[in-house]
MITOR-766660 format. One record per residue: residue in one letter; chain; x, z, y of N, C-alpha, C in turn. Coordinates in steps of 0.1 Angstrom, whole numbers. Atoms other than C-alpha are relative to their C-alpha. Example, Ala and Ser with C-alpha at 12.3 -4.5 7.8 and 13.67 -1.06 7.14 Angstrom:
% MITOR-766660
ATOM  nuke  marza  n_east   n_up  n_north  ca_east  ca_up  ca_north  c_east   c_up  c_north
ATOM     A      A       9      0      -12      123     78       -45       9      0       12
ATOM     S      A      -9      0      -11      137     71       -11      -8      8       11
END
This chain:
% MITOR-766660
ATOM  nuke  marza  n_east   n_up  n_north  ca_east  ca_up  ca_north  c_east   c_up  c_north
ATOM     M      A       9      0      -12        0      0         0       9      0       12
ATOM     P      A     -11      1      -10       22    -12        29      -3      9       12
ATOM     Y      A       2     -8      -12        4      7        56       5     14        0
ATOM     L      A      -5    -14        1       17     40        42      14      1        6
ATOM     S      A     -14     -1       -5       52     31        53       1      1       15
ATOM     T      A       0     -1      -15       42     29        90      -9     10        5
ATOM     F      A       9    -10       -5       16     56        92       8     13        4
ATOM     K      A      -6    -11       -5       27     85       113     -10     10        6
ATOM     L      A       9    -10       -5        9    118       121       2      1       15
ATOM     S      A      -2     -3      -14        3    128       157      -4     15        2
ATOM     K      A       2    -14       -3        2    162       173      -8      2       13
ATOM     L      A       8     -2      -12      -25    173       198       7     11        8
ATOM     I      A      -6    -10       -9      -10    191       228     -11      6        9
ATOM     Q      A      11     -6       -8      -33    216       244       6      2       14
ATOM     P      A      -5     -2      -14      -31    219       282       3     15        2
ATOM     L      A      -3    -14       -4      -15    251       296      -9      3       11
ATOM     Q      A      10     -3       -9      -42    269       315       5     11       11
ATOM     A      A      -4    -11       -8      -23    299       330      15      0        1
ATOM     R      A     -14     -2       -1       11    308       343       5      8      -11
ATOM     F      A      -5     -6       12       34    320       316      15      4        3
ATOM     E      A     -14     -4        0       68    336       311       5      2      -14
ATOM     Y      A      -6     -2       13       90    334       281      15     -1        0
ATOM     R      A     -14      1        1      126    336       269       3    -10      -12
ATOM     V      A      -4     10       10      143    309       248      15     -1       -1
ATOM     S      A     -13      5        2      176    302       232       0    -14       -6
ATOM     V      A       0     14        5      180    265       228      10     -2      -11
ATOM     P      A     -10      2       11      199    251       198      14     -3        6
ATOM     G      A     -13      3       -5      236    246       201       1    -15        4
ATOM     S      A      -2     14       -5      248    214       219       4     -9      -11
ATOM     K      A      -3     11        9      247    184       196      13     -7        4
ATOM     S      A     -12      7       -5      274    167       218      12      8       -3
ATOM     V      A     -12     -9        3      298    197       215       2      1      -15
ATOM     A      A      -1     -3       15      290    203       178       7    -12       -7
ATOM     L      A      -5     11        7      297    168       166      15     -3        3
ATOM     R      A     -14      2       -4      330    165       185       8     11       -7
ATOM     Q      A      -8    -11        7      341    199       171       1     -1      -15
ATOM     L      A      -1      2       14      332    190       136      11    -10       -4
ATOM     V      A     -11      9        3      355    160       136      14      6        3
ATOM     M      A     -13     -6       -4      383    179       154       4     10      -11
ATOM     S      A      -3    -10       11      380    206       126       6     -7      -12
ATOM     T      A      -6      7       12      388    180        99      15     -5        3
ATOM     L      A     -14      4       -4      420    171       119       9     12        3
ATOM     A      A      -7    -12       -4      431    207       126      10      4      -11
ATOM     K      A     -10     -5        9      462    223       110      -4     12       -7
ATOM     E      A       5    -11        7      443    254       101     -15     -1       -2
ATOM     D      A      15      1        1      407    261        90      -6      4       13
ATOM     S      A       8     -3      -12      381    262       117     -14      6       -5
ATOM     V      A      14     -6        3      349    284       117      -8     -3       13
ATOM     L      A       8      4      -11      322    269       139     -13      9        0
ATOM     H      A      12     -8       -2      294    292       152      -9     -7       10
ATOM     G      A      10      6       -9      262    280       167      -3    -15       -2
ATOM     L      A       4     14        3      259    246       150     -15     -1        0
ATOM     P      A      15      1        0      223    234       156      -5     -6      -13
ATOM     P      A       6      6       11      201    228       126      -8    -12        3
ATOM     C      A       7     12       -3      191    192       131       5    -12       -7
ATOM     D      A      -3     12        8      192    157       116      14     -6        4
ATOM     D      A     -14      6       -4      223    145       136      11      8       -6
ATOM     I      A     -10     -8        6      243    175       124       0     -2      -15
ATOM     D      A       0      3       14      231    169        88       6    -13       -3
ATOM     A      A      -6     13        3      241    133        90      15      1        1
ATOM     M      A     -14     -1       -1      276    142       102       6      8      -12
ATOM     L      A      -5     -8       11      280    169        75       0     -8      -13
ATOM     D      A       0      8       12      269    145        48      11    -10       -1
ATOM     C      A     -11      9       -1      294    120        60      14      7       -3
ATOM     L      A     -13     -7        3      322    146        60       1      4      -14
ATOM     K      A       0     -3       14      312    156        25       5    -12       -8
ATOM     Q      A      -4     12        6      316    120        15      15     -2        1
ATOM     L      A     -15      1       -3      351    122        30       7     11       -7
ATOM     Q      A      -6    -11        8      357    152         7       6     11        9
ATOM     V      A      -3    -12       -8      360    177        36      -6     12       -7
ATOM     S      A       4    -13        7      359    212        21      -7      9       11
ATOM     M      A       7     -9       -9      333    235        37      -5     12       -7
ATOM     S      A       6    -12        6      320    270        31      -8      7       11
ATOM     G      A       9     -6       -9      295    293        48     -12     -8        3
ATOM     D      A      12      7       -3      264    280        66      -1     -1       15
ATOM     L      A       2      2      -14      250    270       100      -3     14        7
ATOM     E      A       5    -13       -6      235    305       106      11     10        2
ATOM     S      A     -10    -10        0      265    327        98      14     -6        5
ATOM     G      A     -13      6       -3      293    302       106       5     -9      -11
ATOM     L      A      -4     10       10      306    271        89      15     -1        1
ATOM     C      A     -14      1        1      342    271        78       4    -14       -5
ATOM     I      A      -4     13        4      359    237        76      15     -1       -1
ATOM     E      A     -14      1        2      392    229        61       5    -13        7
ATOM     G      A      -6     11       -7      415    206        80       6    -11       -9
ATOM     F      A      -4     11        9      416    177        55     -11     -9       -2
ATOM     F      A      11     10        5      397    145        46       7    -11       -8
ATOM     N      A      -5     11        9      401    117        21       4    -12        9
ATOM     R      A      -5     11       -8      423     90        37       2    -13       -8
ATOM     S      A      -4     11        8      427     67         7     -11     -8       -7
ATOM     E      A      11      7        8      395     59       -12      -9     -8        9
ATOM     D      A      11      8       -6      370     32        -3     -13      8        0
ATOM     L      A      12     -8       -1      338     49        10     -11     -7        8
ATOM     D      A      12      4       -8      303     41        22      -5     13        7
ATOM     L      A       6    -11       -8      290     64        50     -13     -4        7
ATOM     N      A      13      2       -7      254     66        63      -1     10       11
ATOM     A      A       1     -8      -11      252     79        98     -14      2        5
ATOM     R      A      14     -2       -2      214     78        97      -4     -5       14
ATOM     Q      A       4      4      -14      202     78       134      10      5       10
ATOM     S      A      -9     -7       -9      232     96       149      11    -10        6
ATOM     G      A     -10      8       -7      250     74       175      13      6        2
ATOM     V      A     -13     -7       -3      276    100       184       8      2      -13
ATOM     S      A      -7     -1       13      284    106       147       6    -13       -4
ATOM     L      A      -5     13        4      288     69       141      12     -3        8
ATOM     R      A     -12      3       -8      312     64       170      12      8       -3
ATOM     L      A     -11     -9        4      333     94       161       6     -4      -14
ATOM     L      A      -5      3       13      335     84       125       6    -14       -1
ATOM     L      A      -7     13       -1      343     48       133      15      1        5
ATOM     A      A     -13     -3       -4      373     61       152       8      7      -11
ATOM     L      A      -7     -8       11      382     85       124       5     -9      -11
ATOM     S      A      -4      9       10      384     56       100      13     -7        3
ATOM     A      A     -13      6       -3      414     43       119      12      8       -6
ATOM     L      A     -10     -8        6      433     72       103       1     -2      -15
ATOM     R      A       2      1       14      423     61        68       7    -13       -5
ATOM     H      A      -5     12        7      441     37        44     -10     -8       -8
ATOM     G      A      11      6        7      409     30        25      -9     -7        9
ATOM     I      A      11      7       -7      380      8        35     -12     10        2
ATOM     T      A      12     -8       -3      351     26        52     -11    -10        5
ATOM     I      A      12      8       -3      317      9        53     -11      9        6
ATOM     F      A      10     -8       -7      291     22        77     -14     -6        0
ATOM     H      A      14      4        0      253     21        74      -8      9        9
ATOM     G      A       8     -9       -8      224     37        93     -14     -5        0
ATOM     E      A      14      4       -1      187     36       101      -1    -11       10
ATOM     P      A       2     12       -9      172      6       119       3      3       15
ATOM     S      A      -2     -3      -14      173     24       153      15      1        3
ATOM     L      A     -14     -1       -2      210     30       149       7    -14       -1
ATOM     A      A      -6     13        3      217     -5       136      -2     -9       13
ATOM     N      A       2      8      -12      204    -19       170      10      5       11
ATOM     R      A      -8     -5      -11      229      1       191      14     -6        0
ATOM     P      A     -13      7       -1      261    -15       204      12      8       -3
ATOM     N      A     -13     -6        3      296     -7       191      12     -9        3
ATOM     A      A     -11     10       -1      316    -38       199      12      4        9
ATOM     P      A     -11     -4       -8      337    -23       227      10      9       -8
ATOM     L      A      -8     -9        8      349      5       204       7     -7      -11
ATOM     L      A      -6      7       11      355    -19       175      12     -9        6
ATOM     S      A     -11      8       -6      376    -41       198      12      8        3
ATOM     A      A     -11     -9       -3      397    -12       209       7      4      -13
ATOM     L      A      -6     -4       13      402     -2       172       8    -12       -6
ATOM     E      A      -8     12        4      413    -38       164      13     -1        7
ATOM     Q      A     -13      1       -7      439    -36       191      11      9       -5
ATOM     I      A     -10     -9        5      456     -7       174       2     -3      -15
ATOM     G      A      -4      4       13      457    -25       141     -11      1      -11
ATOM     C      A      10      0       10      424    -19       123      -6    -13       -3
ATOM     R      A       7     12        4      407    -47       104     -15      3       -1
ATOM     I      A      14     -3       -1      370    -49       111      -9    -12       -3
ATOM     E      A      10     11        3      340    -69        98     -13      5        5
ATOM     S      A      13     -4       -5      308    -68       117      -6    -12        7
ATOM     I      A       7     11       -8      282    -91       134      -4      6       13
ATOM     D      A       3     -4      -13      281    -85       171       2     16        2
ATOM     G      A      -2    -14       -2      294    -49       167     -11      9       -6
ATOM     K      A      12     -8        5      262    -38       149       2      3      -15
ATOM     L      A      -1     -4       14      258    -21       115      -6    -12       -8
ATOM     P      A     -11     -8        6      268    -26        88      13     -4        5
ATOM     I      A     -13      2       -5      304    -23        98      10      4      -11
ATOM     R      A     -11     -3       10      335    -24        76      13      1        7
ATOM     I      A     -13     -3       -7      368     -9        88      11      3      -10
ATOM     S      A     -12     -3        9      402     -9        71      11      4       10
ATOM     G      A     -12     -5       -8      430     12        86      12     -1       -8
ATOM     P      A      -1     -8      -11      454     26        93       4     -7       13
ATOM     S      A      -5      6      -13      463     20       130      15     -2       -1
ATOM     K      A     -14      3        0      497      6       137       7      1       14
ATOM     T      A      -6     -1      -13      502      7       175      -7     12        8
ATOM     H      A       4    -12       -7      497     33       202      -7     -2       13
ATOM     A      A       6      3      -13      480     15       231     -12     -9       -2
ATOM     T      A      11      8        0      446      0       236      -8     -1       13
ATOM     S      A       9      1      -12      421    -11       263     -14      1       -5
ATOM     L      A      14     -3        4      384     -3       263      -9     -3       12
ATOM     D      A      12      2       -9      352    -15       280      -9     12       -2
ATOM     A      A       8    -12        2      334     18       285     -12      0        9
ATOM     S      A      11      1      -10      306      5       308     -13      3       -7
ATOM     T      A      12     -2        8      280      8       280      -2     15       -4
ATOM     S      A       1    -14        5      288     43       267      14      7        1
ATOM     S      A     -12     -9        0      313     71       272       4      4      -14
ATOM     Q      A      -3     -4       14      311     78       235      11     -8       -6
ATOM     F      A     -11      8        5      335     50       228      14      6        4
ATOM     L      A     -12     -7       -4      362     67       249       2     14       -7
ATOM     S      A       0    -14        6      353    102       235       5     -2      -14
ATOM     A      A      -4      1       14      358     89       199      15     -3       -1
ATOM     L      A     -14      3        0      392     74       207       9     12        4
ATOM     L      A      -8    -12       -4      404    106       225       0     10      -11
ATOM     V      A       0    -10       10      393    128       196      10     -3      -11
ATOM     I      A      -9      4       11      414    109       170      15     -1        5
ATOM     A      A     -14      3       -6      444    103       194      11      9       -4
ATOM     P      A     -11     -9        3      464    134       187       5     -2      -15
ATOM     S      A      -4      1       14      464    126       150       6    -13       -4
ATOM     L      A      -6     13        2      476     90       153      16      2        0
ATOM     P      A     -14     -2        1      513     87       143       8      0       13
ATOM     N      A      -7      1      -13      524     77       178      -9      4       12
ATOM     G      A       9     -4      -10      495     92       197      -8    -13        5
ATOM     L      A       9     11       -5      473     69       219       0      0       15
ATOM     Q      A       3      2      -14      471     55       254     -12    -10        1
ATOM     V      A      12      8       -2      436     42       264      -1     -4       14
ATOM     R      A       2      5      -14      433     20       295     -14     -6        1
ATOM     L      A      14      5       -2      398     14       308       0    -13        7
ATOM     K      A       2     13       -6      388    -21       316     -12     -1        9
ATOM     S      A      13      0       -7      356    -11       333      -3     14        6
ATOM     E      A       4    -13       -4      338     17       351      -5      8      -13
ATOM     L      A       4     -8       11      331     46       328     -14      5        1
ATOM     A      A      14     -4        0      295     52       320       0     15       -4
ATOM     S      A       2    -14        3      284     89       319      13      7       -1
ATOM     A      A     -14     -5        1      319    100       328       1     15       -3
ATOM     A      A       0    -14        3      309    137       326       2      3      -14
ATOM     Y      A      -1     -2       14      306    134       289      14     -2       -5
ATOM     A      A     -14      1        3      341    121       286       9     12        5
ATOM     R      A      -7    -12       -5      354    149       308      -3     12       -9
ATOM     G      A       4    -11        9      335    173       285       8     -1      -14
ATOM     T      A      -8      2       12      352    158       255      15      4        2
ATOM     I      A     -14     -5       -3      386    164       271       0     15        1
ATOM     D      A       1    -15        0      375    200       277       0      6      -14
ATOM     E      A       1     -5       13      366    205       241      14     -2       -8
ATOM     I      A     -13      2        7      399    189       229      10     10        5
ATOM     S      A     -10     -9       -6      419    211       253      -2     14       -6
ATOM     K      A       2    -13        6      403    242       238       7      1      -14
ATOM     R      A      -7      0       12      421    232       206      15     -1        1
ATOM     G      A     -14      0       -2      455    233       222       6    -14        2
ATOM     I      A      -5     14       -1      458    195       228       2     -3       15
ATOM     A      A      -3      3      -14      475    183       261      -4    -15        1
ATOM     I      A       4     14       -3      460    151       276       4     -3       14
ATOM     E      A      -4      4      -13      474    132       305     -10    -11        5
ATOM     V      A      10      9       -5      448    115       327       5     -5       14
ATOM     S      A      -4      6      -13      457     91       356      -9      5       11
ATOM     Q      A       7     -5      -12      446    100       391     -13     -7        2
ATOM     D      A      12      7       -2      420     73       391      -9      0      -13
ATOM     E      A       8     -2       12      407     83       356      -2    -13       -7
ATOM     R      A       1     13        7      414     49       342      10     -1      -12
ATOM     V      A     -10      0       11      444     57       318       0     14       -6
ATOM     F      A       0    -13        7      443     85       292      11     -1      -11
ATOM     S      A     -11      0        9      474     94       272       1     13       -7
ATOM     I      A      -2    -12        9      478    118       243      11     -3      -10
ATOM     N      A     -11      1        9      510    123       224      -4      6      -14
ATOM     P      A       3     -6       13      510    132       186       0     15        1
ATOM     Q      A       1    -14        0      499    168       183     -10      4      -11
ATOM     S      A       9     -5       10      480    191       159     -11      9        6
ATOM     Y      A      11     -9       -4      446    206       166       2     14       -6
ATOM     Q      A       0    -14        4      445    244       164     -14      2       -7
ATOM     G      A      13     -4        7      419    259       140      -5     13        7
ATOM     G      A       5    -13       -6      402    293       145     -15      0        2
ATOM     E      A      15     -2       -3      368    305       157      -4     -8       12
ATOM     I      A       6      8      -11      348    281       178     -15      2        2
ATOM     S      A      14     -2       -3      315    288       195      -6    -12        7
ATOM     I      A       7     11       -6      291    260       203     -10      5       10
ATOM     E      A       9     -4      -10      273    264       236     -14     -6       -2
ATOM     G      A      13      5        1      236    259       240      -2    -14        6
ATOM     D      A       1     14       -4      223    224       245      -8     -2       13
ATOM     A      A       5      1      -14      217    216       282     -12    -10        0
ATOM     S      A      10     10        1      196    185       273     -13      6       -5
ATOM     A      A      12     -7        5      172    207       253      -6      9       10
ATOM     S      A       6     -9      -10      169    231       281      -8     -6       11
ATOM     T      A       8      6      -11      155    205       305     -15      0       -3
ATOM     Y      A      15      0        3      121    205       287      -6     14        4
ATOM     H      A       5    -13       -4      118    243       293       0      1       15
ATOM     M      A       0      0      -14      129    239       329     -11     -8        6
ATOM     A      A      11      9       -5      103    211       334     -13      8       -2
ATOM     L      A      13     -7        2       75    233       319      -1     11       11
ATOM     A      A       0    -10      -10       84    261       343      -3     -6       14
ATOM     T      A       2      6      -13       85    238       373     -14     -6        2
ATOM     L      A      13      6       -1       53    219       366     -11     11        1
ATOM     H      A      11    -10        1       33    251       359       1     12        8
ATOM     G      A      -3    -12       -9       47    275       385       2     12       -9
ATOM     A      A      -2    -10       10       58    296       355      15      4        0
ATOM     T      A     -14     -5        1       91    314       346       5     -1      -15
ATOM     V      A      -7      1       13      114    306       317      14      5        1
ATOM     H      A     -14     -5        1      146    325       308       7     -8      -11
ATOM     I      A      -8      7       10      171    303       290      13      8       -2
ATOM     D      A     -10    -10        3      195    327       273      14     -5       -4
ATOM     N      A     -13      4        5      224    305       262       5    -13        6
ATOM     V      A      -5     11       -8      229    278       289       2      5       14
ATOM     G      A      -2     -5      -14      245    286       322      11     -8        7
ATOM     T      A     -10      7       -8      272    277       347      13     -2       -7
ATOM     D      A     -12      3        8      300    278       321      -1    -13       -7
ATOM     S      A       1     12        7      286    247       306       6    -12        8
ATOM     W      A      -5     13       -6      303    213       312     -11    -11       -1
ATOM     Q      A      10     11        3      272    194       300      -7     -5       13
ATOM     P      A       6      5      -12      259    171       327     -14      3        2
ATOM     D      A      14     -2       -1      223    177       319      -4     14        6
ATOM     Y      A       3    -13       -6      226    213       332      -3     -2       15
ATOM     A      A       3      3      -14      224    197       367     -15     -3        1
ATOM     F      A      14      1       -1      187    192       359      -6     12        7
ATOM     A      A       5    -12       -7      182    227       372       0     -2       15
ATOM     K      A       0      4      -14      192    213       406     -12     -9        4
ATOM     V      A      12      9       -2      165    186       402     -12      8        2
ATOM     C      A      11     -9       -1      140    213       396      -1      8       13
ATOM     E      A       0     -6      -13      151    231       427      -5     -9       11
ATOM     L      A       4     10      -10      146    199       447     -15     -2        0
ATOM     L      A      15      1        1      110    199       434      -7     13        4
ATOM     G      A       6    -13       -5      105    235       447       3     12       -9
ATOM     A      A      -2    -12        9      116    257       418      11      9        5
ATOM     S      A     -11     -9       -3      138    287       422       8      2      -13
ATOM     V      A      -9     -1       11      168    290       399      10     11        1
ATOM     Q      A     -10    -10        1      189    320       390      10     -3      -11
ATOM     R      A     -10      5        9      222    311       374      10     11       -3
ATOM     A      A     -11     -8        4      247    331       354       9     -8       -9
ATOM     A      A     -10      8        8      277    321       332      -7     -6      -12
ATOM     T      A       6      5       13      256    317       300     -15      1        0
ATOM     R      A      15     -1        0      220    322       312      -5     -6       13
ATOM     T      A       7      6      -11      195    306       335     -14      4        0
ATOM     T      A      15     -2       -1      161    316       348      -5     -9       11
ATOM     I      A       6     10       -9      138    291       364     -14      4        2
ATOM     T      A      14     -3       -3      105    298       382      -5    -11        9
ATOM     G      A       6     12       -7       83    269       393      -7      4       13
ATOM     P      A       7     -3      -13       67    266       427     -15     -1       -1
ATOM     R      A      14      1        0       31    270       436      -4    -15        3
ATOM     I      A       2     14       -4       32    235       451      12     -8       -2
ATOM     L      A     -12      8        2       56    208       439       3     -8       12
ATOM     Q      A      -5      7      -12       77    192       466       3    -14       -4
ATOM     K      A      -2     14        3       82    155       470      15     -3       -2
ATOM     L      A     -13      5        3      113    138       457      -1    -15       -1
ATOM     E      A       3     15       -1      113    101       467       9     -8       -8
ATOM     Q      A      -9      8        8      144     89       450      12     10       -5
ATOM     I      A     -11     -8        6      172    103       427       7     -9       -9
ATOM     N      A      -9      7       10      201     88       408       3      9      -11
ATOM     M      A      -2     -8       11      202    101       373      12     -5       -9
ATOM     A      A     -11      6        8      234     82       361       8     11       -6
ATOM     A      A      -9    -11        5      253    115       357      -7      8      -11
ATOM     M      A       7     -8       11      226    130       334     -11     -8       -6
ATOM     P      A      10     10        5      209    101       316     -10      6      -10
ATOM     D      A       9     -6       10      195    122       288     -12      8        6
ATOM     A      A      10     -7       -7      175    142       313     -10     -8        7
ATOM     A      A       9      9       -8      159    112       329     -14     -1       -6
ATOM     P      A      14      1        6      130    109       304      -8     13        4
ATOM     T      A       7    -12       -4      121    145       313      -6     -1       14
ATOM     L      A       5      1      -14      118    137       350     -11    -11        0
ATOM     M      A      10     10        0       99    105       342     -14      6       -4
ATOM     A      A      12     -6        5       73    126       323      -6     10       11
ATOM     M      A       5     -9      -11       70    150       353      -6     -8       12
ATOM     A      A       2      7      -12       67    122       378     -15     -2        4
ATOM     P      A      14      2       -4       29    116       377      -6     12        7
ATOM     Y      A       6    -12       -6       23    152       389       7      3       14
ATOM     L      A      -7     -3      -13       46    149       420      -9     -5       11
ATOM     P      A       9      4      -11       30    145       454       2    -14        6
ATOM     T      A      -3     14       -6       46    111       463       7     -8      -11
ATOM     P      A      -7      8       10       61     82       443      15      4        0
ATOM     I      A     -14     -3        1       96     87       430       7    -12       -7
ATOM     T      A      -9     10        6      123     61       422      11      7       -7
ATOM     I      A     -11     -6        8      146     72       394      10    -12       -4
ATOM     S      A     -10     11        2      178     50       394      11      5       -9
ATOM     G      A     -12     -3        7      211     49       376      -3      1      -15
ATOM     L      A       5     -1       14      194     43       342       5    -11       -9
ATOM     A      A      -4     11        8      213     13       329       4      3      -14
ATOM     T      A      -4     -4       13      227     31       299     -11      3       -9
ATOM     L      A      12     -4        8      192     41       288      -6    -12       -8
ATOM     R      A       4     12        8      186      5       275       5      1      -14
ATOM     H      A      -7      0       12      209     13       246      -1     13       -8
ATOM     K      A       2    -13        7      196     46       233      -8     -2      -13
ATOM     E      A       8      1       12      174     54       203     -12    -10        2
ATOM     C      A       9     11       -4      148     32       221       5     -4       14
ATOM     D      A      -3      3      -14      149     15       254      -7     10        9
ATOM     R      A       6    -11       -7      144     46       275      -4     -3       15
ATOM     I      A       6      5      -13      134     25       306     -14     -6       -3
ATOM     A      A      12      8        3      109      1       291     -11      9       -8
ATOM     C      A      10     -8        8       93     26       266      -7     10        8
ATOM     P      A       8     -9       -8       85     54       290      -9     -8       10
ATOM     A      A       9      7      -10       72     28       315     -13     -5       -8
ATOM     K      A      12      4        7       49     14       288     -10     11       -3
ATOM     E      A       9    -11        3       36     48       278      -7      6       12
ATOM     L      A       6     -4      -13       30     59       314     -11     -9        4
ATOM     T      A      10     10       -3       11     27       320     -12      1       -9
ATOM     R      A      11     -2        9      -10     33       289      -9     12        4
ATOM     A      A       7    -12       -4      -19     67       304      -6     -2       14
ATOM     G      A       6      2      -13      -31     51       336       8      2       12
ATOM     I      A     -10     -3      -11        0     57       357       6    -13        5
ATOM     R      A      -6     12       -5       13     30       380      15      1       -1
ATOM     V      A     -15     -1        2       50     22       372       5    -14        4
ATOM     Q      A      -7     13       -2       74     -5       384      13      2       -7
ATOM     E      A     -13     -1        7      103    -12       361       9    -11        5
ATOM     D      A     -10      9       -4      135    -28       373      12      2      -10
ATOM     D      A     -10      1       10      168    -34       355       6     14       -3
ATOM     D      A      -6    -13        3      182      1       359      -7     12        8
ATOM     K      A       8    -11       -7      154     21       376     -15     -1       -3
ATOM     L      A      14      0        0      118     31       375      -6      6       12
ATOM     T      A       7     -6      -10       94     38       403     -14      4       -6
ATOM     I      A      12     -5        7       65     60       392      -9      7       11
ATOM     W      A      10     -5      -10       34     68       414      -7     12       -5
ATOM     P      A       8    -11        4       14    100       413     -13     -5       -5
ATOM     G      A      13      4        6      -18     99       393      -5     11       -9
ATOM     N      A       6     -9       10      -40    117       368       0     -7      -13
ATOM     P      A      -1      7       13      -29    107       333     -13      2       -8
ATOM     I      A      12     -1        9      -58    100       309       5      4      -14
ATOM     A      A      -3     -4       13      -59    113       274       6    -12       -8
ATOM     T      A      -8     11        6      -33     92       255       7      5      -13
ATOM     E      A      -9     -3       11      -17     92       221      13     -7        2
ATOM     F      A     -12      6       -4       19     87       231       9     -5      -12
ATOM     E      A      -9      5       10       41     65       209      14      5        4
ATOM     T      A     -13     -6       -3       76     80       205      12     -9       -4
ATOM     Y      A     -10     10        3       95     50       191      12      6       -8
ATOM     D      A     -10     -6        9      114     72       166      11      6        9
ATOM     D      A     -10     -5      -10      131     88       197      -4     14        3
ATOM     H      A       2    -14       -2      133    126       199      -3      3       15
ATOM     R      A       1     -3      -14      136    126       237     -14     -5        6
ATOM     M      A      14      5       -4      104    105       241     -10     10       -4
ATOM     A      A      10    -10        5       85    131       220       0     12        9
ATOM     M      A      -1    -13       -7       98    161       239      -4     -2       15
ATOM     A      A       3      2      -14       95    146       274     -15     -2        1
ATOM     F      A      14      2       -2       59    134       269      -8     12       -5
ATOM     A      A       6    -12        3       50    167       253      -2      8       13
ATOM     V      A       0     -7      -13       58    182       287     -12     -6        9
ATOM     L      A      11      6       -7       35    157       304     -13      4       -5
ATOM     A      A      13     -3        7        7    164       279      -5     14        3
ATOM     T      A       5    -13       -3        6    201       289      -8      1       12
ATOM     K      A       9     -1      -12      -12    192       321     -11    -10       -1
ATOM     T      A      11     10        2      -36    166       307      -7      3      -13
ATOM     R      A       7     -3       12      -63    174       282      -1    -12       -9
ATOM     G      A       2     11       10      -65    153       250      12     -8       -4
ATOM     C      A     -11      8        3      -30    140       248       6      3      -14
ATOM     R      A      -6     -3       13      -13    136       214      14     -7        0
ATOM     I      A     -14      5        2       24    130       204       1     -6      -14
ATOM     R      A      -1      6       13       29    105       176      13      3       -6
ATOM     D      A     -12     -3        8       54    113       149       8     12        6
ATOM     P      A      -7    -12       -6       62    148       162      12      4       -7
ATOM     S      A     -12     -5        8       88    154       135      12     -7        5
ATOM     C      A     -13      6       -5      112    130       153       8      9        8
ATOM     V      A      -8     -9       -8      123    159       174      11      7       -9
ATOM     N      A     -10     -6        9      142    171       143      14     -6        1
ATOM     K      A     -13      6       -2      170    147       153       9      9        7
ATOM     T      A      -9     -9       -7      183    173       177      -5     14        2
ATOM     Y      A       6    -13       -4      158    202       182     -11      3      -10
ATOM     T      A       9     -2       11      142    212       149     -11     10        4
ATOM     N      A      10    -10       -4      124    242       165      -7     -2       13
ATOM     F      A       6      2      -13      111    225       196     -14      4        1
ATOM     W      A      15     -3       -1       74    229       188      -2     15        0
ATOM     R      A       1    -15        0       79    266       180       4      5       13
ATOM     D      A      -5     -5      -13       99    272       212     -10     -4       11
ATOM     M      A      10      4      -10       74    252       233     -13      9       -1
ATOM     G      A      12     -8        2       46    273       218       1     13        6
ATOM     S      A      -1    -13       -8       60    304       236      -7     -1       13
ATOM     A      A       7      1      -13       44    291       267     -15      3       -2
ATOM     Y      A      14     -2        2       10    295       251      -4     14       -4
ATOM     V      A       2    -14        5       15    331       239      -5      9       11
ATOM     N      A       3     -9      -11       12    347       274     -15      0        3
END
């Protein structure tokens, strides 16, 4: 019965009727966790990672590392111990599922292997671009088979040279992947950028995580050349900070409803660019109290206008703002969105389509959306197998009766307990 393969449940979102106050600890940062997992396989001592988030992307990476014969003990709750070793010789097939960060990190890791590594993934991942990273890996001696840089991809290492160039205009993940493996290459690595760096804050965050492991990185003044000599990652105890992207949904709920949310594990110590969404909420009238590892946000009685904003520095937070936009007092133009065309779905076209279905006026351009105020109608929102679409439009649905979120389990990609945590707003 073919229809069974495409049928997906939907979740009714009840409107929030009263102001609320709750505390939440968001899951550990997926971005930090995936980088630290790969660094752990390259470390000279065992590493114990605390705060790994239980989600599909982490499961995908762990399954791939097990295929690479990485030895692990413990668990996500009490701490996962990882031995600094992986299989460098046997031919292997790795399935990255839907995890783009895992795929890019593992593509780079395959440059350290003598065996052939073949990569597969889900259809949504197969559509995502990797050609710039593959080109950079070819320049250091890897042999690669792929059609237009898409899955399936076959890589044969090891690398032979120590310098490469990279087009990072599509994704900073390409640079992050090369930097993570660089200390373990026989001659280190110098990466020269051929383009502007997309989402540069994520690359800076990668450098921060690498530095925590005792690795020295030389960065040119214009941030176009990155040099790392051969070095060994340190092992030890590593704590994964809370996920700033996940916190944006709670910030948005507080802001839209004039309520208060205490986020107990994301604060000013975070390098994650999406933490700046707290400033966006302030521009909309919210008050924010910040501490090193905690944030409290209280929404305004009346939302303030915000006519335009560039979200290039925090692209994963952009869908959250799109979902808030119909309730703002004036139209808003959200720009700097070019990289969103290449995520789990087209995060410009798909939100525009769903907002239009809900009766909201939207103008879509190449790298921006203009969204007008309106009263959304009851809509079953399609999520396009994209966790951020589900969580963002769940926020929208809390102010409109009768809205549903299709395929609610897609949030498991990064935030398994999202529905439970969002439910805290209904307890008060």
